[in-house]
N, C-alpha and C positions, 0 to 999 in steps of 0.2 A: 591884694594884688591879683590881677586877672591876666590871662593869656589872651591877647587880642591879635587877630589876623587883619592886616591892612592890605586890601587888594586894589591897586591903582597902577595904571600904566605910566604915570608921570613920576619920574624918579624924584624930582624936587618935592612933590606932594608927599610921596612915601617918606622921604627923609624928615620933613617938617612934622608930619603927623606922628612918626615914630618918636621923635624927640619930645613932642608934647605929651604923648602917652607915657613914655619912660619917666619924664619929669614928675608925672602923677603916680609913679610907682608900679606901673604895669610892665609886663613882659610882652614884647611885640615881635610878631613874625610878619615878614613882608612877602608879597606876591606881586609879580609884574603884570599879570593878566588873569582873566577868569579861569583858564585852564590850570595855571600854576596855583592859583588860590584853592581850587577844588582838590588838587593833589595834596596840598599841605593840610587842608581841612580833613581829608581822609586819614592822614598819617598822624596828626597831632591832636591833643585835647585842646580845644579852643573854647573860650568862654564867651566871646563876642567877635563879630566880624564887622569891619568898616569896608564898604564896597563902593567903588566908583561905578557910575552908570555907563559912561562912554569909554570903551576900550576895544582894541583890535582883537581879532580871533574870536573872542566870546564876550558879548556885551554883559554889562552888569545885570540887566534884567534876566538874561538867560542863566547867568551864574547864580542869581538869587533863587530862581526856581529850583535849580539843582542842589544848592546848599540846603534849602528847606526840605527837599526830598531826602537828603542824607540825614539831617537832624533838625527837625522843626523847633526844638527847644532852645537852640542857640540863637540869641538875638542878632539880627542883621540890621545895621544902620547904613542906609544908602547915602552916598555923597554925590553931589552934582554941581557943576559950575554953569550949567545951561546947555545950549546946543553944541554938538560935537564940531561943527564947522560953520562958517558964515552962510553957506548955501542952505544948510539945514535950518538956520534961523529964519529963513524966508518961507519955509514950509508952514503949514497950519500948526498952531501951537499945541504941543503935547507936553504936559507936565510929567516928566519921567519920575519925579519924586512921588507924585500922587499915584502913578501907576505902580511904583514899587511898594507903596503902602497897601494898595489893593491886593498885591500878590503875596504879601506877608512880611514885608520889612516892618520892624517895630518902630522905626523912626527914620527921618531923613535930616540931612544938614546941607545947607547951600555953601559952596565954595566961593570965595575964600571965607574962612571962619577963624575966630580967635581961640586960643587955648582954653579959656574959661568956658566958652560955648561948647566946645568939643567935650571938655571934662564933665560938664553938667549932663549932657546927653548920655555919655558913656556911663556915668555913675547911676543915672536914673534907671538904665536898663540892666545894670549889673546888680543893683540892690536886691531885687527879688531872688537872685541866684546865690547871694552870699549866705 
């Protein structure tokens, strides 16, 4: 059983991911944005972070850098569903999941995803810490 912090501005995503992780036996903390996630990360012992890329106030990329500065040993998995809005989709393609890996995320997962896919990725990155 691991303590996992889910940082995502979409309440529906937070709810579904929480249920998936709790069904797998994990304890889940939820954060509504990067600032909230960083505050919780500082206060609580966290084994793994699931982090959305596109959020208001503080982007997932900025939050990733700060999380890794606080504790680079905690695995961070970045979640992304693509561009933040239709106008951004017209801009030159930037794969934010690739950028997250370059900055230190241990893995990425594309939204939407199935419980089995999420479970496999989470287990893969918790195994070395068990």
